[in-house]
C-alpha positions as CSV (number, residue, x, y, z in Angstrom):
1,M,19.7,-7.3,-26.0
2,G,22.5,-8.8,-23.7
3,G,25.6,-9.8,-25.6
4,G,24.6,-8.1,-28.9
5,L,22.0,-10.6,-29.8
6,V,20.3,-9.4,-33.0
7,W,18.1,-11.6,-35.4
8,E,19.2,-11.2,-39.1
9,P,17.2,-13.2,-41.7
10,R,19.4,-14.1,-44.8
11,G,18.3,-14.1,-48.3
12,G,14.6,-14.5,-47.5
13,T,15.1,-17.7,-45.6
14,T,12.7,-19.1,-43.1
15,L,13.0,-18.6,-39.4
16,G,14.4,-22.2,-39.1
17,S,17.3,-21.2,-41.2
18,A,17.9,-17.7,-40.0
19,S,21.3,-16.8,-38.5
20,F,22.1,-14.1,-35.8
21,W,25.0,-12.1,-34.4
22,I,26.2,-12.9,-31.0
23,G,28.8,-10.4,-30.0
24,G,30.5,-10.5,-33.4
25,R,30.0,-14.4,-33.7
26,V,27.3,-16.0,-35.8
27,G,25.1,-18.7,-34.5
28,A,22.4,-21.0,-36.1
29,G,18.8,-20.6,-35.9
30,A,16.3,-23.1,-34.4
31,G,16.3,-25.3,-37.6
32,G,19.9,-25.0,-38.7
33,S,23.2,-26.5,-37.5
34,T,26.5,-24.9,-36.4
35,M,28.2,-25.8,-39.7
36,E,25.3,-24.4,-41.7
37,A,25.7,-21.2,-39.8
38,K,29.4,-21.2,-40.6
39,R,28.7,-21.4,-44.2
40,K,26.5,-18.5,-44.0
41,V,29.3,-16.2,-42.8
42,S,30.0,-13.5,-45.4
43,P,33.6,-13.3,-46.9
44,A,34.1,-9.9,-45.1
45,G,34.2,-11.7,-41.8
46,P,31.9,-12.9,-39.0
47,G,30.4,-9.4,-38.5
48,P,31.2,-5.9,-37.5
49,E,33.5,-5.6,-34.5
50,D,32.3,-2.2,-33.6
51,P,29.1,-2.6,-31.5
52,S,27.8,0.7,-33.0
53,Q,27.6,-1.1,-36.6
54,W,25.6,-3.9,-35.2
55,K,22.2,-4.0,-36.7
56,R,19.2,-3.1,-34.5
57,P,15.7,-4.4,-34.9
58,R,13.2,-2.0,-36.4
59,G,11.2,0.1,-33.9
60,G,7.8,-1.0,-32.9
61,D,4.9,0.5,-31.2
62,W,6.9,1.0,-28.0
63,E,9.8,3.0,-29.5
64,D,9.5,6.8,-28.9
65,E,10.8,8.9,-31.9
66,N,12.0,11.6,-29.5
67,P,15.2,10.8,-27.6
68,S,14.8,9.9,-24.0
69,Q,15.4,12.7,-21.4
70,F,15.8,10.2,-18.6
71,E,19.6,10.4,-18.3
72,E,19.4,14.2,-18.3
73,A,16.8,14.0,-15.5
74,L,19.0,11.6,-13.5
75,A,22.0,14.0,-13.8
76,Y,20.0,16.9,-12.5
77,L,18.8,14.7,-9.7
78,D,22.4,14.0,-8.8
79,E,23.2,17.7,-8.7
80,V,20.3,18.4,-6.4
81,E,21.4,15.4,-4.1
82,S,24.9,16.8,-4.0
83,E,23.6,20.2,-3.1
84,M,21.5,18.8,-0.3
85,T,24.4,16.6,1.0
86,L,26.7,19.6,1.3
87,E,23.9,21.5,3.1
88,M,23.2,18.7,5.6
89,E,26.9,18.4,6.3
90,S,27.2,22.1,7.0
91,S,24.1,22.0,9.1
92,S,25.2,19.0,11.1
93,Q,28.3,21.1,12.2
94,L,26.0,23.7,13.7
95,L,23.7,21.2,15.5
96,D,26.5,20.1,17.7
97,V,26.7,23.6,19.3
98,M,23.1,24.6,18.9
99,A,20.2,24.1,21.4
100,I,17.1,22.3,20.4
101,G,15.2,25.4,20.4
102,S,17.4,26.9,17.7
103,L,16.8,24.2,15.2
104,F,14.3,26.4,13.5
105,S,16.7,29.3,13.1
106,S,17.1,30.8,9.8
107,V,20.8,30.1,10.2
108,L,20.3,26.6,8.8
109,N,18.1,27.4,5.7
110,P,15.6,30.1,5.5
111,K,13.1,28.1,3.4
112,W,12.9,25.4,6.2
113,Q,11.8,28.0,8.8
114,R,8.4,27.8,10.1
115,P,6.5,30.7,11.6
116,A,7.0,31.2,15.3
117,P,4.6,29.3,17.5
118,P,1.9,31.4,19.1
119,G,1.6,31.8,22.9
120,I,-1.1,29.3,23.8
121,D,-3.1,29.0,27.1
122,P,-4.4,25.4,27.4
123,A,-7.1,26.6,29.9
124,A,-8.5,29.2,27.5
125,D,-7.4,28.4,23.9
126,A,-8.4,25.6,21.6
127,L,-5.9,23.9,19.5
128,C,-6.9,22.9,15.8
129,F,-4.6,21.1,13.5
130,Q,-4.8,18.9,10.5
131,Q,-3.4,15.3,11.3
132,V,-1.3,13.8,8.6
133,E,0.3,10.9,10.5
134,L,-0.9,8.6,13.4
135,D,1.1,5.9,15.2
136,Y,1.6,4.5,18.8
137,Y,4.5,3.7,21.1
138,V,4.6,2.0,24.5
139,G,5.2,4.4,27.3
140,S,4.2,4.9,31.0
141,P,0.9,6.0,32.4
142,F,0.2,9.7,32.3
143,P,-1.0,11.4,35.6
144,G,-4.6,12.6,35.2
145,M,-5.4,10.5,32.1
146,P,-7.7,7.5,31.8
147,G,-6.4,4.0,31.3
148,A,-4.1,1.8,33.2
149,T,-2.2,3.4,36.2
150,Q,0.7,1.1,36.3
151,G,2.9,-0.9,33.9
152,P,3.5,-0.2,30.2
153,V,0.6,1.4,28.3
154,P,0.1,2.2,24.5
155,V,0.1,5.8,23.7
156,L,-1.2,7.1,20.4
157,R,0.6,9.8,18.7
158,M,-0.8,12.3,16.0
159,F,1.5,14.6,13.9
160,G,0.0,17.6,12.1
161,V,0.1,21.2,11.1
162,T,-2.1,24.1,12.2
163,K,-3.7,26.6,10.0
164,A,-0.8,29.0,10.6
165,G,1.8,26.4,9.6
166,N,3.0,25.3,13.0
167,S,3.9,21.8,13.6
168,V,2.0,19.7,16.2
169,C,2.6,16.4,18.1
170,C,-0.4,15.1,20.2
171,H,0.0,12.3,22.6
172,I,-3.4,10.6,23.2
173,H,-3.7,8.6,26.3
174,G,-6.2,6.1,27.7
175,F,-7.2,4.0,24.7
176,A,-6.6,0.3,24.9
177,P,-6.8,-2.6,22.4
178,Y,-9.7,-5.1,22.5
179,F,-11.5,-7.9,20.7
180,Y,-14.7,-9.9,21.1
181,V,-15.5,-13.6,21.7
182,P,-19.0,-15.2,21.9
183,A,-20.2,-15.8,25.4
184,P,-20.7,-19.4,26.2
185,S,-24.1,-20.8,27.0
186,G,-25.1,-20.0,30.6
187,F,-22.5,-17.2,30.9
188,Q,-23.5,-14.4,33.4
189,A,-22.3,-11.2,34.8
190,Q,-21.0,-13.0,37.8
191,H,-18.6,-15.1,35.6
192,L,-16.8,-12.0,34.3
193,G,-14.2,-11.7,37.1
194,E,-13.3,-15.5,37.0
195,F,-13.0,-15.3,33.1
196,Q,-10.7,-12.3,33.4
197,R,-8.4,-14.0,36.0
198,E,-8.1,-17.2,34.1
199,L,-7.3,-15.6,30.8
200,N,-4.9,-13.0,32.5
201,G,-3.0,-15.9,34.1
202,A,-2.8,-17.9,30.9
203,V,-1.4,-15.0,28.9
204,L,1.2,-14.2,31.6
205,R,2.4,-17.8,31.7
206,D,2.7,-17.9,27.9
207,M,4.9,-14.9,27.8
208,R,8.6,-16.0,27.2
209,S,9.9,-12.9,28.9
210,N,8.2,-10.2,30.9
211,K,11.0,-7.6,30.8
212,D,8.4,-4.8,31.3
213,G,7.2,-6.1,34.5
214,L,3.6,-6.5,33.2
215,S,1.2,-7.8,36.0
216,Q,-2.1,-7.2,34.3
217,A,-2.4,-8.4,30.7
218,V,-6.2,-8.4,30.6
219,L,-7.6,-5.0,31.8
220,A,-11.2,-5.8,31.7
221,V,-13.9,-8.1,30.4
222,E,-17.5,-6.7,29.5
223,L,-20.6,-8.5,28.6
224,C,-22.4,-6.8,25.6
225,S,-24.8,-7.7,22.9
226,K,-23.6,-7.8,19.3
227,E,-24.6,-9.2,16.0
228,S,-22.3,-11.5,14.0
229,M,-21.8,-10.8,10.3
230,Y,-21.4,-14.5,9.5
231,G,-24.3,-16.5,8.3
232,Y,-28.0,-15.9,8.6
233,H,-29.4,-15.4,12.0
234,G,-32.5,-13.2,11.7
235,Q,-30.6,-10.0,12.8
236,R,-30.6,-11.4,16.3
237,L,-28.3,-10.0,18.9
238,M,-26.2,-12.3,20.8
239,P,-24.2,-12.1,24.0
240,F,-20.4,-11.3,23.3
241,L,-17.5,-10.7,25.6
242,K,-15.3,-7.6,25.0
243,V,-11.7,-8.4,26.1
244,V,-9.7,-5.5,26.7
245,M,-5.9,-6.1,26.7
246,A,-3.0,-4.0,28.0
247,L,-0.8,-3.9,24.9
248,P,-1.6,-4.4,21.3
249,R,0.9,-7.3,21.1
250,L,-1.1,-9.3,23.7
251,I,-4.0,-9.7,21.1
252,A,-2.5,-12.5,19.3
253,P,-1.6,-14.8,22.3
254,A,-5.0,-14.1,24.0
255,K,-6.7,-15.1,20.7
256,R,-4.7,-18.3,20.4
257,L,-5.2,-19.5,24.1
258,L,-9.0,-18.8,23.7
259,E,-9.1,-20.9,20.5
260,Q,-7.3,-23.8,22.2
261,G,-9.7,-23.7,25.1
262,L,-10.0,-21.9,28.4
263,R,-11.7,-23.3,31.6
264,C,-14.0,-20.9,33.2
265,G,-15.1,-22.2,36.7
266,T,-18.4,-24.2,36.7
267,L,-18.8,-23.6,33.0
268,G,-16.0,-26.0,32.2
269,L,-13.6,-25.8,29.3
270,H,-14.7,-23.9,26.2
271,G,-13.1,-23.0,22.9
272,F,-13.7,-19.5,21.7
273,Q,-13.8,-18.0,18.2
274,A,-12.3,-14.5,18.2
275,Y,-13.9,-11.6,16.3
276,E,-12.1,-8.4,15.2
277,A,-8.8,-9.7,16.6
278,N,-6.9,-8.8,13.4
279,I,-7.7,-5.2,13.3
280,D,-4.7,-2.8,13.7
281,F,-4.5,-0.7,16.9
282,E,-4.4,2.5,15.0
283,I,-7.3,1.6,12.7
284,R,-9.3,0.5,15.7
285,F,-8.7,3.9,17.4
286,M,-9.6,5.8,14.2
287,V,-12.9,3.9,13.7
288,D,-14.0,4.4,17.3
289,R,-13.2,8.0,17.3
290,D,-14.5,8.8,13.6
291,I,-11.2,9.9,12.4
292,V,-10.3,9.8,8.6
293,G,-7.1,10.5,6.8
294,C,-5.8,14.0,7.1
295,N,-8.9,15.4,8.9
296,W,-8.9,18.2,11.4
297,I,-8.6,17.6,15.1
298,E,-9.7,20.1,17.6
299,L,-8.6,20.1,21.3
300,P,-11.1,22.3,23.3
301,P,-9.9,24.6,26.2
302,G,-9.1,22.7,29.4
303,T,-8.8,19.3,27.8
304,Y,-5.1,19.1,27.0
305,Q,-1.7,19.8,28.6
306,L,1.0,21.6,26.8
307,R,4.6,20.3,27.1
308,T,7.5,22.6,27.3
309,E,11.1,22.5,26.6
310,L,12.9,21.5,29.7
311,A,16.5,21.3,30.7
312,S,18.2,18.0,31.4
313,G,17.1,16.7,34.8
314,E,14.0,18.9,35.0
315,A,11.6,16.5,33.5
316,S,9.5,14.4,35.7
317,K,6.5,11.9,35.6
318,D,4.0,14.8,36.3
319,N,5.9,17.2,33.9
320,P,7.2,15.3,31.0
321,A,9.6,17.0,28.5
322,K,9.1,17.3,24.8
323,A,9.8,14.1,23.0
324,S,9.8,15.5,19.4
325,L,11.1,18.6,17.4
326,C,7.5,19.8,16.7
327,Q,6.7,23.4,17.8
328,L,3.7,22.4,19.8
329,E,3.5,19.2,21.8
330,V,0.4,18.3,23.8
331,D,-1.2,15.4,25.8
332,V,-5.0,14.8,25.7
333,A,-7.3,12.0,26.6
334,W,-8.7,9.8,23.8
335,T,-12.2,10.9,24.7
336,D,-11.6,14.7,25.0
337,F,-10.8,15.8,21.5
338,V,-13.1,16.6,18.5
339,S,-12.7,14.9,15.2
340,H,-14.2,17.0,12.4
341,P,-15.6,15.4,9.2
342,P,-14.1,17.0,6.1
343,E,-17.1,19.1,5.3
344,G,-17.8,22.9,5.2
345,E,-15.0,25.0,6.9
346,W,-13.1,21.8,7.7
347,Q,-12.4,20.9,4.1
348,G,-9.3,23.2,4.0
349,I,-5.8,22.1,3.7
350,A,-3.0,23.3,6.2
351,P,0.1,24.7,4.6
352,L,1.9,21.5,4.4
353,R,5.4,21.1,3.2
354,V,5.8,18.5,0.5
355,L,9.3,16.9,0.4
356,S,9.1,15.0,-2.8
357,F,7.0,13.5,-5.5
358,D,7.1,9.9,-6.6
359,I,6.5,10.1,-10.4
360,E,5.7,6.8,-12.1
361,C,4.8,7.0,-15.8
362,A,5.2,5.0,-19.0
363,G,7.8,6.2,-21.5
364,R,5.6,5.3,-24.5
365,K,5.0,8.0,-27.1
366,G,1.9,9.9,-26.1
367,F,1.6,8.6,-22.7
368,G,3.3,10.5,-19.7
369,G,5.9,12.3,-21.9
370,G,5.0,15.7,-20.5
371,V,4.9,14.8,-16.8
372,Y,7.7,17.2,-16.0
373,E,6.2,20.0,-17.9
374,E,2.6,19.4,-16.4
375,L,4.2,19.3,-12.8
376,G,5.9,22.6,-13.6
377,K,2.7,24.2,-14.7
378,W,1.1,22.9,-11.6
379,Q,3.7,24.3,-9.2
380,G,5.1,27.1,-11.5
381,Q,8.7,26.3,-10.9
382,S,11.3,25.5,-13.8
383,E,14.9,24.8,-13.4
384,G,17.5,23.3,-15.6
385,G,15.1,22.5,-18.5
386,Y,13.0,20.3,-16.1
387,N,10.2,21.3,-13.9
388,W,10.2,20.2,-10.3
389,R,8.2,21.2,-7.1
390,Q,10.4,23.2,-4.8
391,V,10.2,22.4,-1.1
392,V,8.8,25.4,0.8
């Protein structure tokens, strides 16, 4: 109701001759003129000057009889935010003089402290954790791991929590992005090397800059039999080329160059239709390793390496330092871990720490009015007249 706009029919007139208040002034309806509206002004004046005296429309189906508690909830959130800001400021002063290993000290805040990490022998102990986040970064080849041995390589990273509540960061090495193209007519295994060299040179020439010093854009080309999902073909397998790239960002230019046409020796110039080139790198990895959201991952004994906290200058290519603040940080090959389906004993949930809830509900009467109370019943926490989930 910006500007105090309220419709006020006068004396049973129709909508065409209705008048309305606009911030203390009166205007004409759709069927009346300004002069007609002026004649409708009461002797008492154009209208009440006090906004609290302006007439309001009658409540409809969307009006709640109970007063809204939204402002009080916002005020409570402001108080919580102020307390957290003061806590973070006091903690930041300690971080300047504390070692990384002391970040989990109870000096900061006892409720944030995790249990002490157990002593783990990678050669004899398995490591199980529930993964809750997966991403990747571009790093250097890890000694003893599969994949490219030079140049930048993609490294997947899983974050999770063990059954005991310890945080885990797992670096996964050796998995490379790939896509498929149909093999041209007459393509044989002896053409693989020539096709790879032609595509590799085309991708490198297409790069605007090569600041990473990449020399091998196409890692491998394999001949395989696949079945296209497009059209009817009697469930007949057809020859496809599996093109393995060095980095996920090289998939798009390789796809574009193949669609434009690539010359392959005696086979001449061919245009290729790319298959599965638009699948995210992380999703491709999860599908290939049967990983689902928040399932349990097991690293068997002898398959992983445990990173330790090293002083400045002690880290090396063969002995990398920890890159996160997780209590346990490990490296493993992408083929050496076990992804457990959420069945039986692997249906449990690790003691995760929830930071916040995003509550979205309608304010209409009878719908969502008791969301704070229900949340409090679920968690058993009550504070300031509202129920919230406490971070533990």
